[in-house]
Structures are given as structure tokens and as C-alpha cells.
C-alpha positions in Angstrom: 1.8 7.9 15.5 2.3 4.6 13.7 1.0 1.2 12.6 2.9 -2.0 13.2 2.8 -4.9 10.8 2.3 -8.0 12.9 1.7 -10.3 9.9 2.0 -9.3 6.2 -0.6 -10.3 3.6 0.1 -11.9 0.3 1.2 -8.5 -1.2 0.7 -5.3 0.6 2.1 -2.0 -0.8 1.6 1.7 -0.1 0.0 3.5 -3.0 -1.2 6.9 -3.9 -2.2 8.4 -7.2 1.2 7.6 -8.7 4.2 9.5 -10.1 3.4 10.7 -13.6 5.9 12.7 -15.7 9.1 10.6 -15.2 9.0 8.3 -18.2 12.0 10.2 -19.7 14.2 8.7 -17.0 12.6 5.3 -17.2 10.2 5.5 -14.3 6.6 4.7 -14.8 3.5 6.1 -13.0 2.7 3.1 -10.7 0.0 4.1 -8.1 -3.1 2.4 -7.0 -4.4 -0.3 -9.4 -8.0 0.6 -8.6 -7.9 4.4 -8.4 -11.7 4.9 -7.6 -11.5 2.5 -4.7 -8.3 4.2 -3.4 -9.9 7.7 -3.7 -13.2 6.7 -2.0 -11.3 5.0 0.9 -9.5 8.3 1.5 -12.7 10.3 1.2 -14.4 8.2 3.9 -11.8 9.2 6.5 -11.9 12.8 5.5 -8.7 12.9 3.4 -8.9 15.3 0.5 -5.4 15.1 -1.0 -3.1 12.4 -2.4 -2.7 10.5 0.9 -1.1 7.0 0.6 -3.3 4.0 1.4 -2.5 0.4 1.7 -3.2 -1.8 -1.3 -3.8 -5.4 -0.3 -3.8 -8.3 -2.7 -6.0 -11.4 -2.3 -5.1 -11.8 1.4 -4.7 -8.9 3.9 -2.3 -8.3 6.7 -2.6 -8.1 10.5 -1.8 -4.6 11.8 -1.6 -3.0 15.3 -2.6 0.7 15.5 -0.6 2.3 18.3 -2.8 5.4 18.3 -6.5 5.9 17.9 -7.6 6.7 14.3 -10.3 6.5 11.7 -9.9 3.9 8.9 -11.9 2.9 5.8 -11.7 -0.2 3.6 -12.9 -0.3 0.0 -12.3 -2.3 -3.2 -12.6 -6.1 -3.2 -14.8 -7.6 -0.4 -12.6 -8.6 2.5 -13.1 -9.9 6.0 -12.0 -7.3 8.6 -12.1 -7.9 12.4 -10.9 -6.0 15.5 -11.0 -7.7 18.9 -13.8 -10.0 17.8 -15.8 -7.2 16.1 -16.5 -7.4 12.4 -16.0 -4.2 10.6 -17.9 -3.2 7.5 -16.2 -2.1 4.3 -17.0 1.0 2.4 -17.5 2.8 5.7 -15.5 5.0 8.1 -14.5 3.0 11.2 -13.1 4.1 14.5 -10.2 2.2 16.0 -9.0 2.9 19.6 -5.3 2.9 20.4 -3.9 -0.6 20.6 -6.4 -2.1 18.2 -5.3 -5.1 16.2 -6.9 -5.2 12.7 -7.0 -8.6 11.0 -7.7 -8.5 7.3 -8.5 -11.9 5.8 -9.2 -13.3 2.4 -11.1 -11.5 -0.3 -14.4 -13.1 -1.2 -14.2 -11.8 -4.7 -11.9 -9.5 -6.6 -8.2 -9.1 -6.1 -7.4 -5.8 -4.3 -8.7 -4.0 -1.3 -7.6 -0.5 0.0 -7.1 0.5 3.6 -7.0 4.3 4.2 -6.3 6.0 7.5 -7.0 9.6 8.6 -3.9 11.6 7.5 -2.5 8.8 5.3 0.6 6.7 5.7 3.3 9.3 6.0 6.3 7.6 4.4 8.9 9.7 2.6 7.9 10.5 -1.0 10.2 9.6 -3.9 9.9 11.7 -7.1 6.8 13.3 -5.6 4.9 10.1 -4.7 4.6 7.6 -1.8 3.6 4.8 -4.2 5.6 1.6 -4.2 6.8 0.6 -7.7 8.1 -3.0 -7.4 9.0 -3.1 -11.1 11.2 0.0 -10.6 12.4 -1.1 -7.2 10.9 2.0 -5.5 9.6 0.9 -2.2 8.7 -2.8 -1.4 6.0 -5.0 -0.1 5.3 -4.9 3.6 7.0 -7.3 5.9 6.4 -8.5 9.4 7.9 -6.1 11.9 7.6 -3.0 9.7 6.4 0.2 11.3 4.4 2.7 9.2 4.2 6.3 10.3 0.9 8.0 10.1 -0.1 11.6 9.3 -1.9 13.8 11.7 -4.5 11.6 13.3 -4.8 13.0 16.8 -8.2 13.6 18.2 -9.6 16.1 20.7 -11.8 13.5 22.3 -12.1 9.8 21.6 -15.5 8.9 20.1 -15.4 5.5 21.9 -13.1 3.1 23.6 -14.4 0.3 21.3 -14.1 -0.1 17.6 -17.2 0.9 15.6 -18.4 2.2 12.3 -20.4 5.2 11.3 -24.1 4.4 10.8 -23.9 4.7 7.0 -21.8 3.2 4.2 -21.3 3.5 0.5 -22.9 1.2 -2.0 -20.0 -0.6 -3.7 -22.1 -1.7 -6.7 -21.3 1.3 -9.0 -17.5 1.0 -8.2 -16.8 -2.7 -8.0 -17.6 -4.9 -11.1 -19.3 -7.8 -9.4 -20.8 -8.9 -12.8 -17.3 -9.0 -14.5 -18.7 -7.3 -17.6 -16.9 -7.1 -20.9 -14.1 -4.5 -21.0 -13.8 -1.9 -23.7 -10.8 -2.4 -26.0 -9.7 0.1 -28.6 -7.8 -0.9 -31.7 -4.0 -1.1 -31.4 -1.5 0.1 -33.9 -0.8 -3.5 -34.9 -4.3 -4.9 -34.5 -4.7 -5.3 -38.2 -1.6 -7.5 -38.3 -3.6 -10.3 -36.5 -4.9 -13.0 -38.8 -8.6 -13.1 -39.4 -9.4 -15.8 -36.8 -7.4 -13.9 -34.1 -9.1 -10.6 -34.9 -12.5 -12.2 -34.4 -11.4 -14.2 -31.3 -10.1 -11.1 -29.5 -13.7 -9.8 -29.2 -15.7 -13.1 -29.1 -13.7 -15.5 -27.0 -13.2 -15.6 -23.2 -9.8 -15.3 -21.7 -8.7 -16.1 -18.2 -6.4 -14.1 -16.0 -3.1 -16.0 -15.7 -1.5 -17.1 -12.4 1.6 -15.0 -13.1 -0.3 -11.7 -13.4 0.9 -8.9 -11.2 1.0 -5.1 -10.9 3.1 -4.9 -14.1 0.8 -6.8 -16.4 -2.3 -9.1 -16.5 -1.5 -12.1 -18.6 -4.5 -13.6 -20.4 -4.7 -17.3 -21.0 -7.0 -19.6 -22.9 -7.2 -18.2 -26.4 -4.1 -18.3 -28.7 -3.7 -15.3 -31.0 -1.3 -15.0 -33.9 -0.1 -12.5 -36.5 -0.5 -12.8 -40.2 3.3 -12.6 -40.5 6.2 -12.0 -38.1 6.9 -8.4 -37.3 10.3 -6.8 -36.6 9.7 -3.9 -34.2 11.8 -1.4 -32.2 10.8 -0.5 -28.7 8.2 2.2 -28.4 6.5 4.1 -25.6 4.0 2.0 -23.6 1.5 2.8 -20.9 -1.1 1.1 -18.6 -3.8 -0.5 -20.7 -1.6 -1.3 -23.7 -2.3 -4.9 -24.9 0.8 -6.6 -26.3 1.2 -9.9 -28.1 4.4 -11.8 -27.1 5.6 -14.8 -29.1 3.6 -17.2 -26.8 0.4 -15.9 -28.5 -1.2 -15.2 -25.1 -1.9 -11.4 -24.9 -0.8 -9.3 -21.9 -2.3 -6.0 -20.7 0.1 -3.6 -19.1 -1.0 -2.4 -15.7 0.0 0.3 -13.1 3.7 -0.6 -13.1 3.9 -0.8 -16.9 7.4 -0.3 -18.3 7.8 2.9 -20.2 8.8 1.2 -23.4 8.1 -2.2 -25.0 8.8 -4.0 -28.2 5.9 -6.5 -28.6 3.2 -5.8 -31.1 0.4 -3.6 -29.8 -2.9 -5.2 -30.7 -5.2 -3.1 -28.5 -5.6 -0.5 -25.8 -7.8 -1.1 -22.9 -10.0 1.9 -22.1 -8.6 3.7 -19.0 -12.1 3.6 -17.3 -11.9 -0.2 -17.4 -8.4 -0.6 -16.0 -9.7 -0.8 -12.4 -12.1 -3.6 -13.5 -9.2 -5.7 -14.9 -7.1 -4.9 -11.8 -9.8 -6.6 -9.7 -9.9 -9.8 -11.8 -8.0 -12.5 -9.9 -6.2 -15.4 -11.4 -8.7 -17.7 -13.2 -11.3 -15.0 -13.6 -12.8 -14.6 -17.1 -12.1 -11.6 -19.2 -14.0 -10.6 -22.4 -13.6 -7.6 -24.6 -15.9 -5.4 -26.6 -14.9 -3.0 -29.3 -14.8 0.7 -28.5 -13.7 4.0 -29.9 -11.5 6.7 -28.5 -14.5 9.0 -28.2 -16.5 6.4 -26.3 -13.6 5.7 -24.0 -13.0 9.4 -23.2 -16.7 10.0 -22.6 -16.9 7.1 -20.1 -13.8 8.3 -18.3 -15.2 11.8 -18.1 -18.5 10.6 -16.7 -16.8 8.4 -14.2 -14.7 11.3 -13.0 -17.8 13.5 -12.6 -19.6 10.9 -10.6 -16.6 10.3 -8.4 -16.1 14.0 -7.8 -19.8 14.4 -6.9 -19.7 11.4 -4.5 -16.6 12.7 -2.7 -18.3 16.0 -2.2 -21.4 14.2 -0.8 -19.2 12.2 1.6 -17.5 15.4 2.9 -20.9 17.1 3.4 -22.2 14.0 5.2 -19.2 13.8 7.5 -19.6 17.5 8.3 -23.4 17.3 8.8 -23.0 14.3 11.2 -20.4 16.1 13.2 -17.8 13.3 12.6 -15.4 15.3 10.5 -14.4 17.4 13.6 -13.4 14.2 15.3 -11.2 13.3 12.4 -8.8 16.0 13.4 -5.9 17.5 11.4 -6.1 19.1 8.0 -6.9 16.7 5.2 
């Protein structure tokens, strides 16, 4: 059971929850940039583990599904068509064998997620199927690639034509259409900014730079500077760390953050807002608001509870509607 890549998108990589616990050997976590979107895509097709999904950036690929399967697309709004049929996002969709799925441009946001029943079954490295381009673990999809799938066989085909289940998720709680201010905690070198820069960090609007990627989001538009030069040694870094390089344009480390860095740390983005920054495309505005560790931890806890509850509701709905039995194979 496999999927053939007929035409790659701008940047398509396989991602799961990531590979934590390997910083000591220089390997970061990586994983999906928008973890809630990744998890909900898997939940919609009945996956309940750490199955790998396809993360698409700005422009999606064209794929041929050699065997019938269920898919779901979440994250940034993206055009999806199969044989002239428009498929909805944030819903489970049935694709017959031989279907060619065309994913177009994203109307907003930066990253969409395509999950399949059983997941993409590539060989794991250090316990994860995630591609980490920064660490050269895996690579972006190319035309002609063949991706194996997990157990997606069905006892009986629901239909010979592509179609979606009659219900879908509301993306509003999970996709930041309003591009609201993001919570930024004080960094260990935040007080080393001059007075004007400390105020600008929380009052001015930045723009996502064109050279942003899975390693870091570069923020243009407002120049920040220190009160005096700092001589630093490299220290541990992680996703969400805001650094200030000599250019004066801050960068926020993302999923493929290096495990160490030597630039001043002027802030730490709340983990709950990392998916929102991941969905800002080049040119999009970024504003910050002050927050505390307690506030950030509470928001992360509440999001986790809401996500767990929604995944349970999805599973119950699939079972109640009788569709989960058609999504055969253990999740």
C-alpha cells in the first residue's frame, strides 16, 4: 500500500510528534510545526498513536493513492481536489484506489497537514518518522517518491467515488485566523536591551521574514539593540527561544531549533503560541504581549485538555456513525 508523489509542493515533509531526548548527541526534537493540527488530522482518520502525516508548506503536492484509504486535511486552508471533486478540510474523506489528490495553494496560513489511515509507514530514526532538514534526517518529498502506508485495507469499499463524511471540525479554535498577539515571556538577556528596544518588543509590529523556515522565524521591521555588547558562550536552546543576532532583527527558534546557540536570549515564546507563529507566512504581522511562566503553563494545560476532549469526541462520533469499522486496522 503506497502513495506516489506525482508533483511535489513547495516543501513537503513527513512529521510526527518529534524525537525528544536526543539533545545530548546534538539532535533536536523536530516534529510537526503545528502539533494540534497534526493530531486532529490523525484523529479524523481514526489514528490514535504517533502516526506520521505530511506537512505541506504554502503549496501542496499532487499524489496518487494506489490503494483506497481515508484521509484528512487540517491546518492552513488549502484547495484539495480529486477527479474534479472538491474535498473539504477538517473532515475525513474517502479516496478510492487510483485517486489523484491535488493540493493547491493555501488561502491563508503557512502549513497544512495530510493524514492517512494507518499513517505513512517510513522507517523511524531515533524513534521518530519526522524529517529534520536541519539535522539531515530525512528530506523533502520529490517527484517520483513512493511513500508506504500503514494498514489501510478495508473489508468493503464505502464508495467508488471520493467523498467526505457528513460532518467536519470547526477550525476556528485551532487556527489563528485573527493573527492575535503572541505571549512572550522574559528572556535571560531581556534586561540587556536598551529602553527603546524593550518597549518596542511589546508595542511594535514585526513581519515574518522571507528566509524563515522550520529552524527559525525571522522577524523583520523593527530593529532592536542591546545597551552594550555581550560576550556569551553557547547555551542550550529550544523551540520558542527568541534570540537577537547582530543584525538587530530577532529570530524565534522553531521545531528544528539547534540544541545550542550563542546569541542573546531576549524572550521565550509561550509553547501554546508556537503553532500560531508556525502558521504565519512571510510578510504576515507578528505582535507580542507580556506573559508569565504561570500564565503560559496554564494556557498550555487548558489547550491540552481541550484537544484530548475533542479527540475523544471524534472517536466516539466515528464509532457511532459506523465509519470507524470501515477504517480498518488497529490505530
